[in-house]
N, C-alpha and C positions, 0 to 999 in steps of 0.2 A: 504494500500500500504506500502511495506517495502522498506527501504532505499537501501537494497542490490539489489532489483529489478532494481532500477535506475542505480546502479553500473554495474549490468549485462548488461543492455541495452547499456550503454556507451561503455563497452568492446566489445559488438557485433558490434556496429556502427564503432568502430575503426578497428577490425579485419575482419569484413564482413564474418565471418566463425564461425559456432556454436561450432565446436570442439576446435578450438584455443581459442575462448572466454571462453569456459568452463574451459580449462586448466589455463588460466590467472586468473580465479576466484576461482581456486582450488576446483571445483565441477565436478561431473560426467556430461557427456553430457545430459543424460535423465533428470537429476535434473535441469540443466541449461535451457534446452528447456521448461520444465514445468514452470519455473519461468518467462520466457519471455511470455509464453502463459497467465499466471495469470496476468501479467502486462497489456497485451492487453485486457484481459477481464475486468480488473479494469477501463481501459480508454475507453472501449467500441468502440475500433477502431483498425484496423490493423496497426501496426507500422513497420513491416518487410515485404518486398516483397520477398517471398521465391522462386519465379519463376525465379529469375535472378541469374547468376553466374558471379562474386561473388554476395552475397546477397546485397540488397540495401534497403534503407529506403523509406517508402511511404512518400508522402507530409506531412501527419500527423506525421510520425516518425521524419522528419526533424525538425518540430516545437517542438516536444516533446524533442528532443535531446538537444536543447538549454536550455530548462527549466531544464532538468535533470542535465546538467553540472553546471548550476547556483546553483541549490539546493544542490548538493553534495559538491560543492566548499564552499558554505556558511556553510554547516554542518562541513566540515573539519576545516575551520577557527574558527568556534565557539567552536569546540571540543578542538582545540589547545589553544584558549584563556582560556577556562575553566580549562584546565590542568595547565596553567600558574598560574591561580588564586589559584588552589588547592596547587600547590607547594609553592606559596607565603604564603598561610595560614599555611601550615605545617611548614614552616621555621620560622614563627613569634612565639614569646613567649607571650602567653595570660596571662595578669597580672591583678590581682584584689587586691584592698586594700581599707581601710576606707578613708573617706573624710579627717579626721584629719591627718593621716599618709601621704596622698598624698600632703596635704598642707605643712606639717611640716618636712617631711623627704624624700619623693621621689625625689624632685628636688635637695635636698642637697647631696644625696649619689647615689641613683639608676640611675637617669638620666645621670649624668656625667660618671658613670662607664660604662653604655651601650654605650654612645657616643664614649668612648675610645676604646671599643671592636668592634664597628660597628654593634652591635646587636639592632634590632628594637623590642621594646616591644609593643604589642597590648594592650593598656590600656582600660579596660572596665570601662568607666566613670559612667555607670549605677550603678556600685557596690558602689559608694559613698553614695547611699541611701539605701543600703541593711541593713538588720538586722544581728546580729552577726552570727547566725547559717547559714545564706545564704552563707557566705564565705566558710565555711566548706563543705557545700553541693556542691558548685561549683567545689571544688577540688575533692571531692569524685566522683561526676558525670562526671568528665573529661570535664567540661566546662571552666576550667582555668588550666594553667600550673603552675603558682606560686601564692601563697597567702601571702601577707605581713600583719602582724597583731601584736597587743599587746599580750603579754603572761604573765599570772600570774596563780598560781595554783588554784585560786578560779574561773577561767573561765571554767566551766564544759564542755561546748559544744566543746571545743578544744581537749578534751581528746580522741575524735574519731580519731584524727591524731596521737595518741600514738601508733597506730598499726604499725607493722614492715614494712608495705607497704609504709609508708611515712617517710620522713626525714626532718630535719629542720636545719637552720643556725641561730644562734643568732648574728645579725648584729649590734646591738647597745643596750645600756641601756637607760632607760627613767625613769623619776620620775613623778608621779601623785601627784600634790600638791594642797592644798586649797588656793584660791585667793579671795581677796576682793578689792573693790575700796578704794582709799585713800581720806581722808577728806582734807579740805583746809589747816588745820593746820599740815598736814603730817602724821597724825595717821591713823591706819587702821579703816575703817568704821565698820567692824565686826571682832571679834576675838574669836577663839575657846578656850574653849569648849562651851561658852555661858552660859546663866542662865535659870533655870526652869521658872522663872516668865516672862522672855522675851527671848524665843528661837530665834535662828538666822535664818533668811530667807535663805532657802537652794534651790539651783537650781541643780537638780540631773539628772541622766540618766534613761532612761526606763530600765526595768528589763531585756529585751532580747538584750541589748547592750553589748559591750565588757567590759565596765568599771564599770557599776553599781554593778555587783557581787564582783568586786575587792574592791570597796569602802565599801560596806556592810560588807564584810569579815574583812576588816581592822578596821573599827569602832567598831565592836563587841569585838575586842581584846584590846581596849584602856582602860587604868586605869580610866580615866575621861570619863564619858558618855557624848557625845556631845549633846547639846540641840539644835535640828534642827527642823524647820518647813518647809516642802517642799512646795514651792510656784509655781514651774514649773518643768517639766521634758522634756528632749530632747534626741535625738539619737546622736547628733553631738557636739563635744567639741567646735567647732567654734561658735555655737549658745549660749552655756553656757558662753563662753568667752565674747560675746557681752553684755549679761545681767549683768555679774559680773562687767564689765568695766563701765556700766551705774549706778552701785550702787544698783542693785536690791537685791543682796544677795551674799552669798559665793558659790563657786563651785569648784570641783576638776578638774583640767585641766592639760594635759601634759605640762611639762616645755618648751619644744621646741616651742610649739604653743604660749607661752606667752613671748618669748624673745623680740619681737618688742614692745609690750605694756609695758613691764617692763622698757625698755630703755627710754620710754617717761615719766616715773614716774606716770603712771595712776593707777597702781594696785600694790599690795604687797601680800606676803603670809599672810594667815589669822590665822596662828598659828605656834607653834614650830615644829621642824623637825619630832617629833614623829607622826604628822598628815600626813606626806608625805609617799607615797607608791612607792616602787621600782617596775619597770616593765622591761620586755625585749621586744625588737622589733625583731620579728622572720620572716623568710621566710620559707614556707612549700612547698613541692612538692612530687609527687608520684615517687617512685624509678622505677616504670615500665614505666614511660613516656620516650619514646626514641626520642623525638624531639631533633635533633642534636644541634640546637642553644640553647635549654634549658640546655642540658648537658654541652656545652661549657661555657655558662654563669654561671652555678652553680659551676663548677670546678674552674673557674677563681675567682669567688667571694669567694669561700672557701679559696683559697690561700690569697686573699686580707684581709679577716677577720682574718686569722691566723697571717698575717704580722702585722696588726694593733694591735692585742693582744700582740705580742712580743714587739712592740714599746712602748705600754702603760705600760708594766711591767719593762722596762729598767729604 
């Protein structure tokens, strides 16, 4: 049974005339009559008394009319609600980022900026457990509108977004620094570069994370070879931070994530400044994404970033 058959029947019940009902439904009368006949065959009962002028409904037709009106009304209401959901989804900006950036940067800059603009970001919290390349794939496969991530030339999988189809904004600078717990006497528990006879316990990142290739690239270029013994690996800086704080070893952690712990005097940097690594925090998007809220957000943020750069240079 087709929904249009129900609509045809309702039109016929209202006009009591095949020709006028066919005009109302924008079909020829033969086509309209055939569809009414198919409906009756489907219901296995006569719905229209064709021997009266004007036409009338049979008792079965009267019962069927109530159901037909209920069904078509529910379908119209459901369709309208679905369209509202579609419009709402199209107007939202789908946002993905790492757990570290969500905890250390999103609430600091992105959330207040969106609140001022009245734009709602649909944050995919599942992305906090993604691997590095998952973020790039989400943008490429149009499963996200904006990706916020760390950038460094050693992160190879981000090079996919160097394609002219994508654009980025550098919205902040960050530093990836080595940290260690502090001894009771105020000294660092571990200090780089360490000694061969007693390598430093190292809490690192998995290879397919954003930050492991950055650290590996940087350490290979140091004059002093760091003496490290990997005791654990994690995807998330927050996990490394917890282990460093408890004194299990040293780990490279974004400075923004360490501000609270540093203020309590629980940790300190585990070496000189040459062991720290400069990073960028970037937003990426596809130039072909025409979500109006995304475009408004992007252009406004571009102006804000330029304004901040001007103020910092003054």
